[in-house]
DSSP file (Angstrom, degrees, kcal/mol; ACC not computed):
  #  RESIDUE AA STRUCTURE BP1 BP2  ACC     N-H-->O    O-->H-N    N-H-->O    O-->H-N    TCO  KAPPA ALPHA  PHI   PSI    X-CA   Y-CA   Z-CA
    1    1 A V              0   0    0      0, 0.0     2,-0.3     0, 0.0     0, 0.0   0.000 360.0 360.0 360.0 122.9  -94.7  -14.1  -79.2
    2    2 A Q        -     0   0    0      1,-0.0     2,-0.5     0, 0.0     0, 0.0  -0.713 360.0-125.9 -94.3 143.5  -95.2  -10.4  -78.6
    3    3 A K        -     0   0    0     -2,-0.3     2,-0.3     2,-0.0    -1,-0.0  -0.753  23.1-147.4 -88.7 126.4  -98.1   -8.6  -80.0
    4    4 A T        -     0   0    0     -2,-0.5     2,-0.7     1,-0.0    -1,-0.0  -0.714  18.9-115.3 -94.2 145.5  -97.1   -5.5  -82.0
    5    5 A E        +     0   0    0     -2,-0.3     4,-0.0     1,-0.2    -1,-0.0  -0.681  32.5 177.7 -81.0 116.9  -99.4   -2.5  -82.1
    6    6 A S        +     0   0    0     -2,-0.7    -1,-0.2     1,-0.1    -2,-0.0   0.747  66.6  49.2 -91.9 -25.1 -100.5   -2.1  -85.7
    7    7 A T  S    S-     0   0    0      3,-0.0    -1,-0.1     0, 0.0     2,-0.1  -0.939  86.0-120.4-116.6 137.1 -102.8    1.0  -85.1
    8    8 A P        -     0   0    0      0, 0.0     2,-0.2     0, 0.0    -2,-0.1  -0.408  39.6 -97.4 -70.1 150.7 -101.7    4.1  -83.2
    9    9 A K        -     0   0    0     -2,-0.1     2,-0.3     1,-0.1    -4,-0.0  -0.480  37.2-136.5 -71.4 134.7 -103.8    4.9  -80.1
   10   10 A K        -     0   0    0     -2,-0.2     2,-0.3    -3,-0.1    -1,-0.1  -0.689  17.9-114.9 -91.5 144.3 -106.4    7.5  -80.7
   11   11 A E        -     0   0    0     -2,-0.3     2,-0.5     1,-0.1    -1,-0.0  -0.590  29.8-121.8 -75.9 137.8 -107.0   10.3  -78.3
   12   12 A K        -     0   0    0     -2,-0.3     2,-0.4     2,-0.0    -1,-0.1  -0.691  33.9-178.0 -82.7 127.0 -110.4   10.2  -76.6
   13   13 A K        -     0   0    0     -2,-0.5     2,-0.4     2,-0.0    -2,-0.0  -0.990  17.7-143.2-126.9 131.8 -112.4   13.3  -77.3
   14   14 A T        -     0   0    0     -2,-0.4     2,-0.4     1,-0.0    -2,-0.0  -0.736  26.9-114.0 -91.5 142.6 -115.9   14.1  -75.9
   15   15 A Y        -     0   0    0     -2,-0.4    -1,-0.0     1,-0.0    -2,-0.0  -0.596  31.7-171.8 -76.6 128.7 -118.3   15.9  -78.1
   16   16 A R        -     0   0    0     -2,-0.4     3,-0.1     0, 0.0    -1,-0.0  -0.984  21.0-129.3-121.3 121.7 -119.2   19.3  -76.8
   17   17 A P        -     0   0    0      0, 0.0     0, 0.0     0, 0.0     0, 0.0  -0.307  33.2 -99.1 -66.9 153.3 -122.0   21.2  -78.5
   18   18 A P    >   -     0   0    0      0, 0.0     3,-1.9     0, 0.0     6,-0.2  -0.199  34.3-103.9 -67.3 165.0 -121.2   24.8  -79.6
   19   19 A D  T 3  S+     0   0    0      1,-0.3     5,-0.0    -3,-0.1     6,-0.0   0.717 120.0  61.0 -64.2 -20.3 -122.4   27.7  -77.5
   20   20 A T  T 3  S+     0   0    0      4,-0.1    -1,-0.3     3,-0.0     5,-0.1   0.507  77.5 117.7 -84.5  -2.9 -125.2   28.4  -80.0
   21   21 A H  S X> S-     0   0    0     -3,-1.9     3,-1.4     1,-0.1     4,-0.6  -0.370  72.2-127.4 -67.2 142.6 -126.7   24.9  -79.4
   22   22 A Y  H 3> S+     0   0    0      1,-0.3     4,-1.3     2,-0.2     3,-0.2   0.704 102.9  71.3 -69.6 -17.9 -130.2   25.0  -78.0
   23   23 A Y  H 34 S+     0   0    0      1,-0.2     4,-0.3     2,-0.2    -1,-0.3   0.832  94.5  56.8 -62.4 -29.6 -129.3   22.7  -75.1
   24   24 A K  H <4 S+     0   0    0     -3,-1.4    -1,-0.2    -6,-0.2    -2,-0.2   0.861 127.5  13.5 -72.0 -34.7 -127.3   25.6  -73.6
   25   25 A Y  H >X S+     0   0    0     -4,-0.6     3,-0.8    -3,-0.2     4,-0.7   0.176  91.5 112.3-126.8  18.0 -130.2   28.0  -73.5
   26   26 A G  H 3X  +     0   0    0     -4,-1.3     4,-2.0     1,-0.2     3,-0.4   0.767  67.1  68.1 -66.3 -27.0 -133.2   25.8  -74.0
   27   27 A R  H 34 S+     0   0    0     -4,-0.3    -1,-0.2     1,-0.2    -2,-0.1   0.872 102.4  45.8 -61.8 -35.9 -134.6   26.3  -70.5
   28   28 A S  H <4 S+     0   0    0     -3,-0.8    -1,-0.2     1,-0.2    -2,-0.2   0.705 111.4  53.9 -80.5 -18.3 -135.4   29.9  -71.2
   29   29 A L  H  < S+     0   0    0     -4,-0.7    -2,-0.2    -3,-0.4    -1,-0.2   0.896 106.7  47.6 -81.5 -41.5 -137.0   29.2  -74.6
   30   30 A F  S  < S-     0   0    0     -4,-2.0    -1,-0.1     1,-0.0     2,-0.1  -0.835  84.4-119.3-108.7 136.3 -139.5   26.6  -73.6
   31   31 A P        -     0   0    0      0, 0.0     2,-0.2     0, 0.0    -3,-0.1  -0.425  40.4-100.0 -69.1 147.8 -142.0   26.8  -70.7
   32   32 A R        -     0   0    0     -2,-0.1     2,-0.5     1,-0.1    -5,-0.0  -0.482  35.0-128.1 -70.9 134.3 -141.6   24.1  -68.1
   33   33 A L        +     0   0    0     -2,-0.2     2,-0.3    -3,-0.1    -1,-0.1  -0.733  34.9 172.8 -88.3 122.2 -144.2   21.4  -68.6
   34   34 A T        -     0   0    0     -2,-0.5     3,-0.1     1,-0.0     4,-0.1  -0.947  30.8-161.6-129.9 152.4 -146.2   20.6  -65.4
   35   35 A F     >  +     0   0    0     -2,-0.3     4,-2.6     1,-0.1     5,-0.2  -0.091  51.3 126.0-117.2  31.3 -149.1   18.3  -64.7
   36   36 A E  H  > S+     0   0    0      1,-0.2     4,-2.1     2,-0.2     5,-0.1   0.904  73.6  45.5 -62.2 -44.4 -150.1   20.0  -61.4
   37   37 A E  H  > S+     0   0    0      1,-0.2     4,-2.1     2,-0.2    -1,-0.2   0.934 115.7  45.0 -66.9 -45.5 -153.7   20.7  -62.3
   38   38 A S  H  > S+     0   0    0      1,-0.2     4,-2.3     2,-0.2    -1,-0.2   0.854 110.9  55.2 -68.8 -32.0 -154.4   17.3  -63.8
   39   39 A D  H  X S+     0   0    0     -4,-2.6     4,-2.7     2,-0.2    -1,-0.2   0.911 107.4  49.9 -64.1 -41.2 -152.6   15.6  -60.8
   40   40 A R  H  X S+     0   0    0     -4,-2.1     4,-2.3    -5,-0.2    -2,-0.2   0.914 111.0  49.2 -62.8 -41.7 -154.9   17.4  -58.4
   41   41 A E  H  X S+     0   0    0     -4,-2.1     4,-2.3     2,-0.2    -2,-0.2   0.904 111.7  48.8 -64.0 -40.9 -158.0   16.3  -60.4
   42   42 A I  H  X S+     0   0    0     -4,-2.3     4,-2.5     2,-0.2    -2,-0.2   0.922 111.6  48.7 -65.5 -44.2 -156.8   12.7  -60.5
   43   43 A L  H  X S+     0   0    0     -4,-2.7     4,-2.4     1,-0.2    -2,-0.2   0.897 111.1  50.5 -63.6 -39.4 -156.1   12.7  -56.7
   44   44 A K  H  X S+     0   0    0     -4,-2.3     4,-2.3     2,-0.2    -1,-0.2   0.918 111.0  49.0 -63.1 -42.9 -159.6   14.2  -56.1
   45   45 A M  H  X S+     0   0    0     -4,-2.3     4,-2.3     1,-0.2    -2,-0.2   0.911 111.5  49.0 -63.3 -42.7 -161.2   11.6  -58.2
   46   46 A L  H  X S+     0   0    0     -4,-2.5     4,-2.9     2,-0.2     5,-0.5   0.889 109.7  51.9 -65.7 -38.5 -159.3    8.8  -56.4
   47   47 A E  H  X>S+     0   0    0     -4,-2.4     4,-2.0     1,-0.2     5,-0.8   0.928 110.3  48.7 -61.9 -43.6 -160.3   10.2  -53.0
   48   48 A E  H  X5S+     0   0    0     -4,-2.3     4,-0.7     3,-0.2    -2,-0.2   0.903 115.6  44.5 -62.6 -40.6 -163.9   10.2  -54.1
   49   49 A I  H  X5S+     0   0    0     -4,-2.3     4,-0.8    -5,-0.2    -2,-0.2   0.969 125.8  26.6 -68.8 -53.6 -163.7    6.6  -55.4
   50   50 A F  H  X5S+     0   0    0     -4,-2.9     4,-1.7     2,-0.2    -3,-0.2   0.893 123.4  45.0 -84.7 -40.2 -161.8    5.0  -52.5
   51   51 A L  H  X5S+     0   0    0     -4,-2.0     4,-0.7    -5,-0.5    -3,-0.2   0.827 112.5  50.8 -77.8 -29.3 -162.6    7.1  -49.5
   52   52 A S  H  <<S+     0   0    0     -5,-0.8    -1,-0.2    -4,-0.7    -2,-0.2   0.837 111.2  49.5 -76.0 -29.8 -166.3    7.4  -50.2
   53   53 A R  H  < S+     0   0    0     -4,-0.8    -2,-0.2    -5,-0.2    -1,-0.2   0.915 121.0  32.5 -70.5 -42.8 -166.7    3.6  -50.6
   54   54 A Y  H  <        0   0    0     -4,-1.7    -1,-0.2     1,-0.2    -2,-0.2   0.363 360.0 360.0-101.4   5.8 -164.8    2.7  -47.4
   55   55 A A     <        0   0    0     -4,-0.7    -1,-0.2    -5,-0.1    -2,-0.1   0.486 360.0 360.0 -80.5 360.0 -165.8    5.6  -45.2
């Protein structure tokens, strides 16, 4: 028994946002988020905690 195709094959299409979509130019709109200052403070605190105890 052969299986007959009842539905035609659909073409696969990937969604592409329009050129006006904010993903295309969003980098220039929003400032880059960094945690550099808070990371430095955290590292300094950890150094004080661990290195002063065991020094």
